[in-house]
C-alpha positions as a Python dict, from the first residue, in 0.01 Angstrom:
ca = {
    (1, 'M'): (0, 0, 0),
    (2, 'D'): (293, 224, 51),
    (3, 'R'): (366, 210, -315),
    (4, 'I'): (21, 344, -405),
    (5, 'P'): (-12, 728, -408),
    (6, 'P'): (-342, 887, -337),
    (7, 'Y'): (-606, 861, -614),
    (8, 'M'): (-589, 1189, -795),
    (9, 'F'): (-954, 1250, -834),
    (10, 'A'): (-1025, 1165, -462),
    (11, 'E'): (-772, 1437, -377),
    (12, 'L'): (-932, 1687, -609),
    (13, 'G'): (-1268, 1618, -456),
    (14, 'K'): (-1130, 1696, -115),
    (15, 'K'): (-991, 2025, -230),
    (16, 'K'): (-1303, 2116, -404),
    (17, 'A'): (-1511, 2049, -99),
    (18, 'A'): (-1288, 2261, 121),
    (19, 'M'): (-1324, 2557, -113),
    (20, 'I'): (-1703, 2529, -136),
    (21, 'K'): (-1727, 2514, 235),
    (22, 'S'): (-1526, 2840, 241),
    (23, 'G'): (-1779, 3000, 23),
    (24, 'I'): (-1609, 2988, -326),
    (25, 'D'): (-1823, 2911, -614),
    (26, 'V'): (-1610, 2632, -790),
    (27, 'I'): (-1677, 2498, -1139),
    (28, 'D'): (-1533, 2140, -1169),
    (29, 'L'): (-1393, 2069, -1510),
    (30, 'G'): (-1154, 1804, -1363),
    (31, 'I'): (-1340, 1460, -1361),
    (32, 'G'): (-1495, 1291, -1664),
    (33, 'D'): (-1838, 1225, -1515),
    (34, 'P'): (-2112, 1299, -1770),
    (35, 'D'): (-2372, 1546, -1648),
    (36, 'L'): (-2640, 1447, -1909),
    (37, 'P'): (-2908, 1213, -1784),
    (38, 'T'): (-2923, 845, -1881),
    (39, 'P'): (-3181, 820, -2169),
    (40, 'E'): (-3527, 771, -2041),
    (41, 'H'): (-3588, 447, -2235),
    (42, 'I'): (-3294, 290, -2053),
    (43, 'V'): (-3413, 396, -1721),
    (44, 'E'): (-3764, 257, -1792),
    (45, 'K'): (-3615, -71, -1893),
    (46, 'L'): (-3427, -84, -1556),
    (47, 'V'): (-3752, -21, -1360),
    (48, 'E'): (-3938, -283, -1564),
    (49, 'E'): (-3676, -549, -1492),
    (50, 'A'): (-3631, -449, -1127),
    (51, 'R'): (-3999, -524, -1056),
    (52, 'K'): (-3939, -897, -1146),
    (53, 'P'): (-3843, -1110, -829),
    (54, 'E'): (-3639, -1346, -1033),
    (55, 'N'): (-3398, -1062, -1125),
    (56, 'L'): (-3322, -963, -763),
    (57, 'R'): (-3107, -1266, -668),
    (58, 'Y'): (-2739, -1316, -716),
    (59, 'P'): (-2644, -1231, -1069),
    (60, 'N'): (-2450, -1472, -1318),
    (61, 'F'): (-2080, -1447, -1249),
    (62, 'S'): (-1998, -1422, -1614),
    (63, 'G'): (-2285, -1183, -1699),
    (64, 'H'): (-2654, -1240, -1797),
    (65, 'P'): (-2663, -1433, -2136),
    (66, 'E'): (-2884, -1156, -2283),
    (67, 'F'): (-2629, -886, -2191),
    (68, 'R'): (-2341, -1097, -2343),
    (69, 'R'): (-2539, -1148, -2658),
    (70, 'A'): (-2613, -789, -2677),
    (71, 'V'): (-2243, -705, -2665),
    (72, 'A'): (-2164, -954, -2931),
    (73, 'E'): (-2447, -805, -3152),
    (74, 'F'): (-2303, -452, -3093),
    (75, 'Y'): (-1956, -572, -3227),
    (76, 'R'): (-2119, -739, -3519),
    (77, 'R'): (-2320, -421, -3600),
    (78, 'E'): (-2049, -169, -3539),
    (79, 'Y'): (-1728, -347, -3652),
    (80, 'A'): (-1837, -665, -3846),
    (81, 'I'): (-1668, -876, -3575),
    (82, 'D'): (-1799, -1211, -3463),
    (83, 'L'): (-1784, -1297, -3099),
    (84, 'D'): (-1883, -1603, -2897),
    (85, 'P'): (-2098, -1458, -2616),
    (86, 'E'): (-2006, -1767, -2403),
    (87, 'T'): (-1622, -1748, -2429),
    (88, 'E'): (-1533, -1413, -2576),
    (89, 'V'): (-1753, -1175, -2383),
    (90, 'L'): (-1752, -1112, -1995),
    (91, 'A'): (-1970, -859, -1809),
    (92, 'L'): (-1783, -619, -1577),
    (93, 'I'): (-1882, -391, -1289),
    (94, 'G'): (-1772, -104, -1499),
    (95, 'S'): (-1456, -122, -1719),
    (96, 'K'): (-1240, 14, -1439),
    (97, 'E'): (-1298, -293, -1234),
    (98, 'G'): (-1208, -524, -1523),
    (99, 'L'): (-893, -327, -1616),
    (100, 'A'): (-773, -342, -1251),
    (101, 'H'): (-843, -713, -1209),
    (102, 'L'): (-680, -808, -1550),
    (103, 'A'): (-326, -736, -1408),
    (104, 'P'): (-333, -992, -1110),
    (105, 'A'): (-511, -1246, -1350),
    (106, 'M'): (-222, -1207, -1611),
    (107, 'I'): (105, -1122, -1445),
    (108, 'D'): (323, -1269, -1167),
    (109, 'P'): (510, -1056, -901),
    (110, 'G'): (809, -888, -1066),
    (111, 'E'): (671, -885, -1416),
    (112, 'Y'): (617, -577, -1626),
    (113, 'V'): (299, -405, -1741),
    (114, 'L'): (350, -157, -2032),
    (115, 'V'): (157, 155, -1983),
    (116, 'P'): (112, 466, -2215),
    (117, 'D'): (251, 788, -2067),
    (118, 'P'): (36, 990, -1997),
    (119, 'C'): (-253, 758, -1910),
    (120, 'Y'): (-555, 684, -1692),
    (121, 'P'): (-395, 621, -1347),
    (122, 'P'): (-542, 282, -1272),
    (123, 'Y'): (-321, 119, -1541),
    (124, 'R'): (-23, 182, -1332),
    (125, 'M'): (-187, 114, -994),
    (126, 'A'): (-307, -223, -1112),
    (127, 'A'): (46, -335, -1194),
    (128, 'L'): (165, -231, -849),
    (129, 'L'): (-140, -389, -664),
    (130, 'A'): (-57, -720, -849),
    (131, 'G'): (295, -712, -719),
    (132, 'G'): (440, -619, -1060),
    (133, 'M'): (612, -313, -1203),
    (134, 'Y'): (506, -85, -1487),
    (135, 'H'): (713, 69, -1773),
    (136, 'D'): (593, 405, -1917),
    (137, 'M'): (567, 433, -2292),
    (138, 'P'): (613, 804, -2340),
    (139, 'M'): (362, 965, -2601),
    (140, 'V'): (429, 1309, -2765),
    (141, 'K'): (222, 1526, -2985),
    (142, 'E'): (465, 1495, -3274),
    (143, 'N'): (385, 1126, -3295),
    (144, 'G'): (9, 1176, -3247),
    (145, 'F'): (34, 1060, -2893),
    (146, 'L'): (93, 704, -2998),
    (147, 'P'): (366, 503, -2822),
    (148, 'D'): (684, 399, -3002),
    (149, 'F'): (730, 24, -2934),
    (150, 'K'): (1092, 33, -3056),
    (151, 'E'): (1187, 252, -2753),
    (152, 'I'): (1090, -18, -2501),
    (153, 'P'): (1416, -159, -2347),
    (154, 'E'): (1481, -531, -2424),
    (155, 'E'): (1531, -615, -2058),
    (156, 'V'): (1171, -470, -1991),
    (157, 'L'): (1036, -668, -2281),
    (158, 'E'): (1171, -998, -2149),
    (159, 'K'): (950, -951, -1846),
    (160, 'A'): (651, -783, -1997),
    (161, 'R'): (326, -971, -1998),
    (162, 'L'): (62, -709, -2043),
    (163, 'M'): (28, -377, -2235),
    (164, 'F'): (-251, -123, -2192),
    (165, 'L'): (-359, 96, -2483),
    (166, 'N'): (-641, 358, -2486),
    (167, 'Y'): (-793, 518, -2794),
    (168, 'P'): (-980, 745, -2817),
    (169, 'G'): (-750, 843, -2535),
    (170, 'N'): (-789, 979, -2178),
    (171, 'P'): (-631, 1223, -2112),
    (172, 'T'): (-495, 1320, -2449),
    (173, 'A'): (-819, 1279, -2659),
    (174, 'A'): (-575, 1123, -2924),
    (175, 'V'): (-720, 868, -3168),
    (176, 'A'): (-555, 565, -3342),
    (177, 'D'): (-619, 426, -3681),
    (178, 'G'): (-626, 67, -3801),
    (179, 'D'): (-264, 73, -3915),
    (180, 'F'): (-148, 152, -3559),
    (181, 'F'): (-365, -132, -3410),
    (182, 'Q'): (-224, -378, -3666),
    (183, 'K'): (133, -273, -3563),
    (184, 'A'): (48, -316, -3200),
    (185, 'V'): (-96, -664, -3264),
    (186, 'D'): (209, -769, -3468),
    (187, 'F'): (433, -643, -3194),
    (188, 'A'): (239, -823, -2912),
    (189, 'K'): (252, -1158, -3110),
    (190, 'D'): (628, -1125, -3160),
    (191, 'K'): (698, -1037, -2788),
    (192, 'G'): (440, -1263, -2628),
    (193, 'I'): (236, -987, -2465),
    (194, 'L'): (-139, -952, -2413),
    (195, 'I'): (-290, -610, -2514),
    (196, 'A'): (-557, -457, -2313),
    (197, 'H'): (-730, -194, -2515),
    (198, 'D'): (-935, 45, -2320),
    (199, 'S'): (-1211, 163, -2564),
    (200, 'A'): (-1428, 362, -2303),
    (201, 'Y'): (-1491, 653, -2551),
    (202, 'N'): (-1553, 429, -2863),
    (203, 'K'): (-1887, 600, -2928),
    (204, 'V'): (-1814, 955, -2810),
    (205, 'A'): (-1709, 1087, -3144),
    (206, 'F'): (-1785, 1380, -3365),
    (207, 'R'): (-1875, 1477, -3721),
    (208, 'G'): (-1860, 1134, -3879),
    (209, 'F'): (-1543, 1005, -3722),
    (210, 'K'): (-1574, 633, -3621),
    (211, 'P'): (-1310, 502, -3374),
    (212, 'P'): (-1187, 170, -3484),
    (213, 'S'): (-1174, -144, -3264),
    (214, 'I'): (-845, -319, -3206),
    (215, 'L'): (-1024, -649, -3281),
    (216, 'E'): (-1050, -533, -3637),
    (217, 'A'): (-671, -597, -3679),
    (218, 'N'): (-569, -926, -3834),
    (219, 'G'): (-505, -1184, -3559),
    (220, 'A'): (-615, -948, -3276),
    (221, 'K'): (-807, -1220, -3084),
    (222, 'E'): (-482, -1411, -3042),
    (223, 'V'): (-320, -1145, -2839),
    (224, 'A'): (-580, -881, -2748),
    (225, 'V'): (-884, -802, -2535),
    (226, 'E'): (-1088, -481, -2553),
    (227, 'F'): (-1275, -313, -2268),
    (228, 'G'): (-1581, -123, -2312),
    (229, 'T'): (-1837, 61, -2094),
    (230, 'L'): (-2179, 206, -2107),
    (231, 'S'): (-2085, 483, -1874),
    (232, 'K'): (-1975, 741, -2131),
    (233, 'T'): (-2187, 647, -2435),
    (234, 'Y'): (-2505, 633, -2239),
    (235, 'C'): (-2420, 845, -1941),
    (236, 'M'): (-2436, 552, -1705),
    (237, 'T'): (-2137, 601, -1487),
    (238, 'G'): (-2313, 528, -1168),
    (239, 'W'): (-2472, 211, -1294),
    (240, 'R'): (-2133, 36, -1314),
    (241, 'I'): (-2179, -181, -1619),
    (242, 'G'): (-1908, -259, -1875),
    (243, 'Y'): (-1758, -554, -2069),
    (244, 'V'): (-1440, -716, -2197),
    (245, 'V'): (-1426, -899, -2529),
    (246, 'G'): (-1158, -1081, -2734),
    (247, 'N'): (-902, -1335, -2640),
    (248, 'R'): (-1084, -1623, -2467),
    (249, 'E'): (-787, -1739, -2251),
    (250, 'A'): (-743, -1392, -2106),
    (251, 'I'): (-1112, -1367, -2048),
    (252, 'R'): (-1125, -1712, -1878),
    (253, 'A'): (-842, -1604, -1647),
    (254, 'L'): (-1017, -1271, -1562),
    (255, 'S'): (-1348, -1468, -1504),
    (256, 'V'): (-1178, -1696, -1258),
    (257, 'F'): (-1031, -1399, -1071),
    (258, 'K'): (-1363, -1218, -1063),
    (259, 'S'): (-1572, -1531, -964),
    (260, 'N'): (-1365, -1542, -646),
    (261, 'T'): (-1383, -1170, -561),
    (262, 'D'): (-1732, -1051, -681),
    (263, 'T'): (-2084, -1159, -767),
    (264, 'G'): (-2132, -954, -1080),
    (265, 'V'): (-2363, -679, -1197),
    (266, 'F'): (-2715, -640, -1078),
    (267, 'T'): (-2924, -830, -1322),
    (268, 'P'): (-3172, -548, -1400),
    (269, 'I'): (-2880, -317, -1483),
    (270, 'Q'): (-2740, -585, -1724),
    (271, 'L'): (-3079, -618, -1896),
    (272, 'A'): (-3107, -238, -1916),
    (273, 'G'): (-2758, -236, -2059),
    (274, 'A'): (-2852, -494, -2328),
    (275, 'H'): (-3156, -271, -2415),
    (276, 'A'): (-2920, 26, -2447),
    (277, 'L'): (-2690, -154, -2686),
    (278, 'L'): (-2966, -298, -2909),
    (279, 'S'): (-3217, -9, -2910),
    (280, 'D'): (-3237, 316, -3107),
    (281, 'Q'): (-2902, 485, -3088),
    (282, 'A'): (-3042, 847, -3162),
    (283, 'C'): (-2973, 938, -2796),
    (284, 'V'): (-2604, 878, -2865),
    (285, 'D'): (-2597, 1116, -3158),
    (286, 'K'): (-2789, 1375, -2964),
    (287, 'Y'): (-2536, 1371, -2666),
    (288, 'N'): (-2243, 1380, -2913),
    (289, 'D'): (-2379, 1701, -3066),
    (290, 'I'): (-2409, 1848, -2722),
    (291, 'Y'): (-2045, 1755, -2650),
    (292, 'F'): (-1929, 1882, -2981),
    (293, 'A'): (-2094, 2231, -2918),
    (294, 'R'): (-1927, 2257, -2581),
    (295, 'M'): (-1591, 2147, -2736),
    (296, 'K'): (-1614, 2425, -2997),
    (297, 'G'): (-1689, 2682, -2726),
    (298, 'M'): (-1403, 2584, -2497),
    (299, 'V'): (-1149, 2551, -2776),
    (300, 'G'): (-1241, 2898, -2891),
    (301, 'A'): (-1207, 3040, -2544),
    (302, 'L'): (-867, 2888, -2504),
    (303, 'R'): (-747, 3025, -2832),
    (304, 'E'): (-876, 3371, -2739),
    (305, 'I'): (-640, 3378, -2437),
    (306, 'G'): (-343, 3249, -2631),
    (307, 'I'): (-358, 2873, -2578),
    (308, 'E'): (-344, 2696, -2914),
    (309, 'V'): (-526, 2364, -2889),
    (310, 'D'): (-639, 2119, -3139),
    (311, 'Q'): (-1005, 2039, -3163),
    (312, 'P'): (-1052, 1663, -3067),
    (313, 'K'): (-1224, 1420, -3287),
    (314, 'A'): (-1357, 1214, -2996),
    (315, 'T'): (-1392, 1199, -2607),
    (316, 'F'): (-1520, 1504, -2413),
    (317, 'F'): (-1167, 1605, -2311),
    (318, 'I'): (-943, 1871, -2418),
    (319, 'W'): (-569, 1823, -2373),
    (320, 'A'): (-399, 2162, -2380),
    (321, 'P'): (-40, 2293, -2342),
    (322, 'V'): (9, 2514, -2042),
    (323, 'P'): (133, 2872, -2128),
    (324, 'A'): (504, 2948, -2125),
    (325, 'G'): (641, 3011, -1783),
    (326, 'F'): (404, 2774, -1604),
    (327, 'T'): (429, 2404, -1488),
    (328, 'S'): (119, 2195, -1522),
    (329, 'A'): (52, 2229, -1149),
    (330, 'G'): (133, 2595, -1144),
    (331, 'F'): (-116, 2684, -1428),
    (332, 'V'): (-391, 2461, -1268),
    (333, 'E'): (-348, 2650, -942),
    (334, 'A'): (-364, 2983, -1122),
    (335, 'V'): (-682, 2886, -1299),
    (336, 'L'): (-834, 2775, -970),
    (337, 'E'): (-725, 3085, -771),
    (338, 'Q'): (-813, 3342, -1047),
    (339, 'A'): (-1117, 3189, -1210),
    (340, 'G'): (-1246, 2936, -945),
    (341, 'V'): (-1227, 2663, -1207),
    (342, 'I'): (-1079, 2315, -1152),
    (343, 'V'): (-886, 2154, -1443),
    (344, 'T'): (-651, 1869, -1407),
    (345, 'P'): (-269, 1899, -1430),
    (346, 'G'): (-115, 1681, -1696),
    (347, 'S'): (153, 1566, -1462),
    (348, 'A'): (-119, 1371, -1275),
    (349, 'F'): (-130, 1128, -1561),
    (350, 'G'): (239, 1054, -1578),
    (351, 'P'): (576, 1226, -1647),
    (352, 'S'): (494, 1296, -2016),
    (353, 'G'): (184, 1493, -1917),
    (354, 'E'): (389, 1772, -1764),
    (355, 'G'): (342, 2078, -1976),
    (356, 'Y'): (-31, 1996, -2030),
    (357, 'F'): (-362, 2024, -1859),
    (358, 'R'): (-689, 1849, -1920),
    (359, 'I'): (-1039, 1988, -1935),
    (360, 'S'): (-1350, 1778, -1906),
    (361, 'L'): (-1666, 1904, -2060),
    (362, 'S'): (-1902, 1706, -1852),
    (363, 'V'): (-2079, 1995, -1679),
    (364, 'P'): (-2408, 2154, -1763),
    (365, 'N'): (-2394, 2407, -2053),
    (366, 'E'): (-2467, 2713, -1830),
    (367, 'R'): (-2186, 2616, -1587),
    (368, 'L'): (-1952, 2552, -1884),
    (369, 'D'): (-2050, 2892, -2029),
    (370, 'E'): (-1978, 3046, -1689),
    (371, 'A'): (-1628, 2871, -1674),
    (372, 'I'): (-1559, 2996, -2033),
    (373, 'G'): (-1644, 3355, -1934),
    (374, 'R'): (-1429, 3340, -1618),
    (375, 'I'): (-1129, 3206, -1812),
    (376, 'K'): (-1156, 3469, -2079),
    (377, 'K'): (-1199, 3749, -1813),
    (378, 'K'): (-968, 3632, -1534),
    (379, 'I'): (-678, 3432, -1680),
    (380, 'K'): (-388, 3652, -1764),
    (381, 'I'): (-110, 3507, -1970),
}
């Protein structure tokens, strides 16, 4: 436990609570928790299923067959990928749980997990909690925030068993194409490494851009699993429902770990999740239009104060360079003190995040507009 630092967002939450208690009106653009409501037809399905006594007992360890079939159908519809719901799909209590439990299911103490840098913090912590080590794969803007596998030391590769990837990415909002995923799969085959691709933002994309699945790469099922969640697509973060698909041996190992540590997702939530995946997807398009409008407004505000930032193709995050003369932490502190707005320092996501900050657009429009106004008026560069 001494190796595990405080969870970044828990610490931000404490600081936010203290400021609010002191009377400061704080606008939190730090955490990626969608403010938009879960679409009503999904809520109605939950209520319907929760009224059935047979759905209130212990859930199936591997996931309700209807939910696993729905995930398989989603992959067939979206990516033309065939999955066996029995052996290649596993329900999760949100994708974070599955990502964290994959490490102890796949590595032994002293082995390496390869993680993108910057990245979602639980990737690193999963390695440490499993008694392993992690190796950062630096990602830079000049390379599209894609890792360079050739830069990984051979002594690390000899002990590496697992590699995390994440596109569309958190925190960078970077995207990857099919060519990159094919290179990653070929590399993993050559080195005997399992890829865990975190695809949490696979449907939060704009203006016709469609993020690919790593399972579209040739031979991907031999060396890769892909994690998905309903949290971001359908604004279901509190519901805790996700899935992992792909390599059946890795999924079997993860299911053994999970069956000895949890009892699965509440059945009515799984059935509502299946309904979400298979029903009309107009709600997804509607919410993406809202995120895109917010994105344009914030990108414009940042450019007005002299921060040049690219407009993302996906996610509801903006990954922006800090102005000259600031560290990541220093700029975040200035924004908080001058404007009462919380953003996240890039350094919190790893060494290569220094020099950047992340903005989450998961707040109501009026609060985002207020934050934009404060930034334009208060931040002096």
